[in-house]
Each structure stands twice: as C-alpha cells, then as structure tokens.
Backbone as a chain_set.jsonl record, in Angstrom:
{"seq": "XXXXXXXXXXXXXXXXXXXXXXXXXXXXXXXXXXXXXXXXXXXXXXXXXXXXXXXXXXXXXXXXXXXXXXXXXXXXXXXXXXXXXXXXXXXXXXXXXXXXXXXXXXXXXXXXXXXXXXXXXXXXXXXXXX", "coords": {"N": [[11.624, -3.694, -4.78], [9.005, -2.263, -6.532], [5.835, -2.015, -5.381], [3.507, -0.571, -5.552], [2.285, 1.622, -7.946], [1.736, 4.786, -9.429], [-0.527, 5.265, -11.93], [-1.792, 7.315, -13.239], [-1.407, 10.614, -12.701], [-2.57, 13.637, -11.701], [-1.531, 15.685, -10.338], [1.157, 15.387, -9.6], [1.292, 13.369, -7.653], [2.651, 10.881, -7.309], [5.353, 11.667, -7.148], [5.136, 13.24, -4.872], [4.479, 11.331, -2.906], [6.821, 9.762, -2.94], [8.664, 11.691, -2.11], [7.718, 12.308, 0.509], [7.984, 9.786, 1.716], [10.752, 9.496, 1.588], [11.515, 11.65, 3.183], [10.427, 10.834, 5.624], [11.981, 8.539, 6.129], [14.491, 9.776, 6.36], [14.178, 11.308, 8.684], [13.388, 9.422, 10.673], [14.84, 7.124, 10.172], [13.61, 4.843, 9.543], [11.047, 3.092, 7.722], [8.327, 2.556, 8.404], [6.959, 3.258, 11.472], [5.893, 1.416, 14.031], [3.428, 1.716, 16.471], [2.643, -0.241, 18.221], [2.698, -3.814, 18.537], [0.352, -4.936, 17.725], [-1.009, -3.38, 15.901], [-3.377, -3.031, 13.403], [-4.298, -3.196, 9.958], [-6.637, -1.951, 7.61], [-8.732, -1.961, 4.704], [-9.663, 1.038, 2.992], [-12.892, 1.887, 2.323], [-13.411, 3.639, 0.322], [-11.989, 3.07, -1.902], [-11.662, 1.082, -4.81], [-10.903, -2.122, -6.163], [-9.792, -3.516, -9.134], [-9.341, -5.956, -11.675], [-7.996, -5.529, -14.727], [-7.597, -6.726, -17.77], [-4.363, -7.705, -17.718], [-3.631, -6.115, -15.647], [-3.684, -5.006, -12.279], [-5.698, -2.856, -10.679], [-6.136, -0.055, -8.565], [-8.535, 2.106, -7.568], [-9.511, 5.29, -6.523], [-12.644, 6.253, -5.148], [-14.476, 8.882, -6.272], [-16.514, 11.858, -6.424], [-16.418, 13.369, -8.746], [-14.609, 12.976, -11.7], [-12.674, 14.853, -12.143], [-11.729, 15.393, -9.662], [-10.098, 13.298, -9.092], [-6.953, 12.21, -8.171], [-5.137, 10.184, -8.83], [-4.76, 6.968, -10.357], [-4.027, 3.756, -9.339], [-1.623, 1.153, -9.855], [-1.213, -2.166, -8.871], [1.245, -4.596, -8.124], [1.664, -8.187, -8.308], [2.165, -9.049, -5.656], [1.288, -6.81, -4.203], [-1.411, -6.943, -4.879], [-2.074, -9.343, -3.63], [-1.691, -8.638, -0.951], [-3.666, -6.632, -0.723], [-5.908, -8.274, -1.055], [-5.691, -9.807, 1.294], [-6.333, -7.867, 3.123], [-9.048, -7.769, 3.282], [-10.189, -8.39, 5.625], [-9.294, -6.839, 8.743], [-5.807, -6.84, 9.321], [-2.683, -7.556, 10.924], [0.675, -6.291, 10.522], [2.469, -8.365, 10.845], [0.819, -10.591, 10.338], [0.292, -10.156, 7.621], [2.88, -10.322, 6.565], [3.499, -13.018, 7.119], [1.585, -14.301, 5.511], [2.467, -13.563, 2.954], [5.014, -14.742, 2.955], [4.273, -17.435, 2.99], [3.16, -17.708, 0.489], [4.994, -16.757, -1.438], [8.335, -17.15, -2.657], [10.752, -15.715, -1.127], [13.238, -13.684, 0.507], [12.815, -13.201, 3.983], [13.603, -10.7, 5.136], [13.627, -8.997, 2.928], [10.954, -9.084, 2.135], [9.809, -7.959, 4.423], [10.849, -5.322, 4.376], [9.843, -4.403, 1.874], [7.095, -4.68, 2.396], [6.771, -2.902, 4.552], [7.275, -0.471, 3.216], [5.239, -0.52, 1.265], [2.876, -0.534, 2.884], [3.142, 1.954, 4.146], [2.997, 3.679, 1.908], [0.394, 3.091, 1.062], [-1.101, 4.017, 3.226], [-0.453, 6.726, 3.085], [-1.702, 7.486, 0.682], [-4.26, 7.056, 1.371], [-5.569, 4.638, 0.988], [-5.563, 2.527, 2.754], [-6.059, 2.081, 6.294], [-5.096, 2.462, 9.724], [-6.349, 0.366, 12.24], [-7.826, -0.476, 15.377]], "CA": [[10.594, -3.92, -5.753], [7.912, -1.295, -6.412], [4.575, -2.742, -5.293], [2.439, 0.358, -5.89], [2.685, 2.643, -8.913], [0.674, 5.692, -9.855], [-0.676, 5.192, -13.381], [-2.242, 8.612, -13.727], [-1.305, 11.602, -11.625], [-2.877, 14.961, -12.219], [-0.885, 16.728, -9.55], [2.463, 14.96, -9.1], [1.084, 12.569, -6.449], [3.698, 9.871, -7.166], [6.526, 12.374, -6.659], [4.83, 13.667, -3.514], [4.596, 10.157, -2.046], [8.245, 9.422, -2.857], [9.313, 12.729, -1.308], [7.314, 12.129, 1.905], [8.597, 8.555, 2.198], [12.164, 9.798, 1.761], [11.61, 12.533, 4.35], [10.147, 9.999, 6.793], [13.174, 7.719, 6.37], [15.577, 10.645, 6.796], [13.918, 11.727, 10.053], [13.273, 8.307, 11.607], [15.715, 6.008, 9.852], [12.744, 3.695, 9.286], [9.946, 3.345, 6.796], [7.094, 2.594, 9.172], [7.17, 3.11, 12.908], [4.679, 0.839, 14.595], [3.21, 2.094, 17.861], [2.529, -1.48, 18.974], [2.791, -4.97, 17.66], [-0.961, -5.374, 17.285], [-1.662, -2.448, 14.985], [-3.927, -3.733, 12.249], [-4.593, -2.361, 8.801], [-7.87, -2.312, 6.91], [-9.009, -1.219, 3.474], [-10.566, 2.176, 2.98], [-13.968, 1.521, 1.402], [-13.466, 4.633, -0.756], [-11.135, 2.578, -2.995], [-12.09, -0.191, -5.395], [-9.846, -2.888, -6.812], [-10.271, -4.189, -10.338], [-8.36, -6.549, -12.577], [-8.308, -5.15, -16.097], [-6.672, -7.523, -18.579], [-3.329, -8.221, -16.823], [-3.305, -5.069, -14.676], [-4.472, -4.916, -11.07], [-5.866, -1.418, -10.546], [-6.773, 0.466, -7.364], [-9.13, 3.375, -7.996], [-10.264, 6.002, -5.48], [-14.001, 6.636, -5.52], [-14.659, 10.33, -6.133], [-17.759, 12.333, -7.017], [-16.145, 13.93, -10.068], [-13.293, 12.502, -12.15], [-11.723, 15.965, -12.041], [-11.187, 15.348, -8.305], [-9.24, 12.127, -8.962], [-5.533, 12.515, -8.258], [-4.317, 9.112, -9.356], [-5.219, 5.587, -10.42], [-2.828, 3.02, -8.936], [-1.427, -0.23, -10.298], [-0.574, -3.023, -7.877], [1.821, -5.805, -8.689], [1.061, -9.418, -7.795], [2.243, -9.061, -4.191], [0.375, -5.77, -3.741], [-2.769, -7.477, -5.02], [-2.259, -10.355, -2.583], [-1.848, -7.91, 0.316], [-4.998, -6.028, -0.765], [-6.849, -9.354, -0.791], [-5.595, -10.141, 2.714], [-6.914, -6.788, 3.919], [-10.508, -7.84, 3.302], [-10.383, -8.306, 7.076], [-8.122, -6.182, 9.328], [-4.655, -7.719, 9.545], [-1.467, -6.921, 11.419], [1.795, -6.381, 9.597], [3.016, -9.717, 10.991], [-0.09, -11.485, 9.604], [0.528, -9.937, 6.187], [4.208, -10.858, 6.243], [3.402, -14.48, 7.119], [0.817, -14.702, 4.327], [3.344, -13.406, 1.788], [6.063, -15.767, 3.047], [3.685, -18.724, 2.625], [2.792, -17.7, -0.923], [6.087, -16.375, -2.331], [9.686, -17.55, -2.281], [11.582, -14.513, -1.019], [13.889, -13.518, 1.801], [11.964, -12.502, 4.947], [14.019, -9.305, 5.311], [13.193, -8.267, 1.73], [9.5, -8.967, 2.246], [9.504, -7.011, 5.494], [11.14, -3.967, 3.888], [8.861, -4.068, 0.833], [5.787, -4.545, 3.031], [6.812, -1.618, 5.273], [7.156, 0.605, 2.224], [3.909, -0.605, 0.672], [1.874, -0.092, 3.855], [3.289, 3.398, 4.314], [2.45, 4.314, 0.703], [-1.058, 2.917, 1.05], [-1.628, 4.933, 4.239], [-0.276, 8.087, 2.569], [-2.696, 7.795, -0.353], [-5.582, 6.873, 1.966], [-6.188, 3.385, 0.559], [-5.742, 1.723, 3.959], [-5.985, 2.837, 7.539], [-4.819, 1.688, 10.924], [-7.518, 0.115, 13.087], [-7.454, -1.099, 16.66]], "C": [[9.471, -2.919, -5.497], [6.587, -2.043, -6.485], [3.418, -1.881, -5.773], [2.976, 1.399, -6.847], [1.489, 3.498, -9.267], [0.618, 5.657, -11.377], [-1.028, 6.543, -13.982], [-2.17, 9.575, -12.559], [-1.549, 12.979, -12.217], [-2.129, 16.054, -11.48], [0.458, 16.295, -8.954], [2.382, 14.097, -7.853], [2.198, 11.545, -6.242], [4.979, 10.505, -6.633], [6.339, 12.802, -5.213], [5.009, 12.498, -2.539], [6.059, 9.781, -1.861], [8.99, 10.426, -1.97], [8.987, 12.556, 0.175], [7.946, 10.875, 2.502], [10.079, 8.776, 2.473], [12.381, 10.666, 2.997], [11.4, 11.734, 5.634], [11.367, 9.142, 7.137], [14.323, 8.559, 6.906], [15.4, 11.015, 8.27], [13.998, 10.559, 11.024], [14.293, 7.197, 11.379], [14.937, 4.74, 9.549], [11.664, 4.088, 8.306], [8.636, 3.495, 7.539], [7.462, 2.402, 10.633], [5.864, 2.614, 13.499], [4.579, 1.202, 16.068], [3.127, 0.857, 18.751], [2.526, -2.646, 18.013], [1.433, -5.405, 17.127], [-1.711, -4.347, 16.443], [-2.141, -3.256, 13.789], [-4.27, -2.716, 11.18], [-5.851, -2.879, 8.129], [-8.013, -1.449, 5.668], [-9.868, 0.007, 3.768], [-11.631, 1.846, 1.939], [-14.157, 2.54, 0.283], [-12.525, 4.285, -1.907], [-11.708, 1.273, -3.503], [-10.909, -0.808, -6.137], [-10.459, -3.619, -7.996], [-9.097, -4.804, -11.086], [-8.827, -6.232, -13.992], [-7.218, -5.736, -16.98], [-5.63, -8.1, -17.623], [-2.916, -7.218, -15.758], [-4.245, -5.146, -13.476], [-4.505, -3.438, -10.686], [-6.608, -1.089, -9.248], [-7.245, 1.875, -7.696], [-9.846, 4.03, -6.818], [-11.648, 6.367, -6.001], [-14.151, 8.126, -5.234], [-15.965, 10.719, -6.819], [-17.567, 12.768, -8.467], [-14.751, 13.474, -10.486], [-12.248, 13.611, -12.118], [-11.07, 15.997, -10.659], [-10.207, 14.192, -8.105], [-7.776, 12.515, -9.176], [-4.756, 11.446, -9.007], [-5.107, 7.813, -9.411], [-3.956, 4.754, -10.21], [-2.807, 1.61, -9.497], [-0.712, -0.982, -9.189], [0.07, -4.199, -8.593], [1.183, -7.019, -8.009], [1.061, -9.458, -6.268], [1.317, -8.005, -3.6], [-1.07, -6.224, -3.806], [-3.069, -8.507, -3.943], [-2.46, -9.681, -1.221], [-3.241, -7.274, 0.367], [-6.066, -7.087, -0.473], [-6.865, -9.757, 0.672], [-6.294, -9.106, 3.591], [-8.438, -6.725, 3.82], [-10.981, -7.8, 4.757], [-9.155, -7.599, 7.654], [-7.032, -7.197, 9.663], [-3.493, -6.903, 10.109], [-0.372, -7.063, 10.366], [2.413, -7.777, 9.66], [2.143, -10.732, 10.249], [0.162, -11.388, 8.1], [1.861, -10.529, 5.752], [4.159, -12.386, 6.163], [2.646, -14.991, 5.894], [1.671, -14.61, 3.073], [4.425, -14.478, 1.785], [5.527, -17.15, 2.654], [3.445, -18.835, 1.123], [3.976, -17.513, -1.875], [7.435, -16.805, -1.758], [10.58, -16.314, -2.301], [12.18, -14.461, 0.382], [12.964, -12.744, 2.738], [12.326, -11.023, 5.131], [13.575, -8.441, 4.133], [11.683, -8.05, 1.782], [9.132, -7.927, 3.295], [9.734, -5.565, 5.043], [10.13, -3.532, 2.836], [7.475, -3.856, 1.433], [5.709, -3.241, 3.821], [6.562, -0.462, 4.315], [5.753, 0.64, 1.639], [2.838, -0.091, 1.63], [1.933, 1.417, 4.062], [2.707, 4.154, 3.108], [0.926, 4.236, 0.683], [-1.735, 3.815, 2.086], [-1.568, 6.361, 3.708], [-1.308, 8.445, 1.507], [-4.123, 7.598, 0.165], [-6.275, 5.584, 1.598], [-6.395, 2.421, 1.714], [-5.647, 2.625, 5.163], [-5.651, 1.902, 8.68], [-6.118, 1.549, 11.712], [-7.052, -0.576, 14.349], [-8.24, -2.366, 16.878]], "O": [[9.039, -2.752, -4.356], [6.251, -2.631, -7.513], [2.452, -2.396, -6.337], [4.018, 2.001, -6.586], [0.369, 3.003, -9.39], [1.601, 5.982, -12.043], [-0.613, 6.87, -15.093], [-2.816, 9.358, -11.533], [-0.833, 13.427, -13.113], [-2.089, 17.202, -11.921], [0.849, 16.798, -7.901], [3.322, 14.092, -7.058], [2.649, 11.354, -5.113], [5.627, 9.935, -5.755], [7.275, 12.734, -4.416], [5.616, 12.654, -1.479], [6.491, 9.51, -0.74], [9.848, 10.042, -1.176], [9.883, 12.648, 1.015], [8.391, 10.886, 3.649], [10.604, 8.296, 3.478], [13.318, 10.443, 3.764], [12.113, 11.935, 6.617], [11.741, 9.033, 8.305], [15.051, 8.122, 7.798], [16.375, 11.033, 9.022], [14.607, 10.681, 12.087], [14.579, 6.417, 12.288], [15.526, 3.682, 9.324], [11.401, 5.27, 8.089], [7.909, 4.464, 7.324], [8.199, 1.478, 10.979], [4.851, 3.312, 13.467], [5.531, 1.017, 16.825], [3.507, 0.913, 19.92], [2.368, -2.468, 16.805], [1.371, -6.171, 16.165], [-2.929, -4.444, 16.293], [-1.398, -4.065, 13.234], [-4.501, -1.54, 11.46], [-6.1, -4.084, 8.084], [-7.477, -0.343, 5.598], [-10.693, 0.001, 4.682], [-11.3, 1.555, 0.79], [-14.977, 2.33, -0.61], [-12.29, 5.112, -2.788], [-12.186, 0.45, -2.722], [-10.041, -0.11, -6.661], [-11.505, -4.257, -7.878], [-8.002, -4.242, -11.123], [-9.922, -6.621, -14.398], [-6.067, -5.3, -16.943], [-5.985, -8.924, -16.779], [-1.945, -7.45, -15.038], [-5.452, -5.329, -13.634], [-3.467, -2.841, -10.403], [-7.577, -1.755, -8.884], [-6.443, 2.735, -8.062], [-10.693, 3.404, -6.182], [-11.801, 6.746, -7.162], [-13.976, 8.574, -4.101], [-16.459, 10.0, -7.687], [-18.441, 12.562, -9.309], [-13.808, 13.578, -9.702], [-11.052, 13.327, -12.069], [-9.988, 16.559, -10.496], [-9.554, 14.111, -7.065], [-7.408, 13.071, -10.211], [-3.818, 11.759, -9.74], [-6.012, 7.59, -8.607], [-2.928, 5.019, -10.833], [-3.843, 0.954, -9.6], [0.274, -0.498, -8.633], [-0.487, -4.735, -9.551], [0.254, -6.867, -7.216], [0.07, -9.856, -5.657], [0.633, -8.265, -2.61], [-1.862, -5.934, -2.909], [-4.175, -8.549, -3.405], [-3.303, -10.108, -0.433], [-3.925, -7.367, 1.387], [-7.014, -6.829, 0.268], [-7.928, -10.02, 1.234], [-6.788, -9.43, 4.671], [-9.047, -5.737, 4.229], [-12.036, -7.247, 5.069], [-8.063, -7.746, 7.104], [-7.301, -8.264, 10.214], [-3.343, -5.718, 9.809], [-0.488, -7.862, 9.437], [2.836, -8.312, 8.635], [2.668, -11.637, 9.6], [0.236, -12.399, 7.4], [1.957, -11.16, 4.699], [4.717, -12.977, 5.239], [3.027, -16.003, 5.306], [1.605, -15.49, 2.215], [4.724, -15.06, 0.742], [6.249, -17.945, 2.052], [3.517, -19.924, 0.554], [3.97, -18.043, -2.986], [7.641, -16.82, -0.545], [11.096, -15.918, -3.347], [11.694, -15.105, 1.311], [12.386, -11.735, 2.335], [11.435, -10.185, 5.267], [13.192, -7.286, 4.318], [11.198, -6.954, 1.502], [8.241, -7.107, 3.075], [8.907, -4.691, 5.302], [9.614, -2.416, 2.896], [6.757, -2.946, 1.02], [4.693, -2.548, 3.769], [5.737, 0.413, 4.579], [5.147, 1.706, 1.53], [1.983, 0.701, 1.234], [0.899, 2.079, 4.145], [2.007, 5.153, 3.278], [0.252, 5.203, 0.33], [-2.831, 4.32, 1.841], [-2.523, 7.123, 3.863], [-1.746, 9.593, 1.439], [-5.085, 7.934, -0.525], [-7.467, 5.437, 1.867], [-7.299, 1.587, 1.671], [-5.216, 3.774, 5.074], [-5.894, 0.697, 8.606], [-6.887, 2.502, 11.834], [-5.988, -1.195, 14.37], [-8.068, -3.032, 17.899]]}, "num_chains": 1, "name": "protein.A"}
C-alpha cells in the first residue's frame, strides 16, 4: 500500500525517491536498516500538515514557491503516523499504535511502515533523533 504520494513534482522527486528506495533494497536487501532498537523519529518542523477536504497534505515550508519540489498526500495510515510523531517515537511504538488502530497483518504493517519511514527521511519530513 502506498502511504505517501507526491501530488506535485517539479523535478521528478517521486521517481527519484522510488529509484533510491529500490537501490537501497538492492544493496541491503532491506528497506530500513536500524542502527539500534531505540532509534526514534521526529517531525521536521519545516513541514506542515493540513487536511483539505478529504485529502491529507504534507507541505514543505519554503521561502519561494519556485523552490518547492513537491506537495505530498498521506493516506489515513500515513496521517496517523504523522500524528504519532508529534513526540519522538520508535518504529516499534509506531507499529504498535497502528496495530491498535487498524486491522492488518503485523508483517504487512511492518513492511509498509519501513517503506514509509524511509520515504519520509528521504524527503526530509522526519529525522532520526536520539
């Protein structure tokens, strides 16, 4: 399931992210390699989240709209993860929160969450914190 989608890309950002994610998987055989079990993720304050009609939108804050590469749409699960990241959370914390809220296989959630976190790091929307 695609949790994050680029709605507007001025420079092929969505293709770039897909290519980098594919390259990462080819090299490591994994989506996200965690250095330790207590790595936590936090929002980058240079992104804002807005609900517009039925769309959940993630927008990078830039000085000039010409500098904006992409506006991102999050699905319901992506929005829930973004909400959880109001405070730094570990991947395990996020997985448990999703499992409590949604009826899905743990392995599917783990794979989708790995992919989502990697994409969010690549676009700069979240960062690892200690």
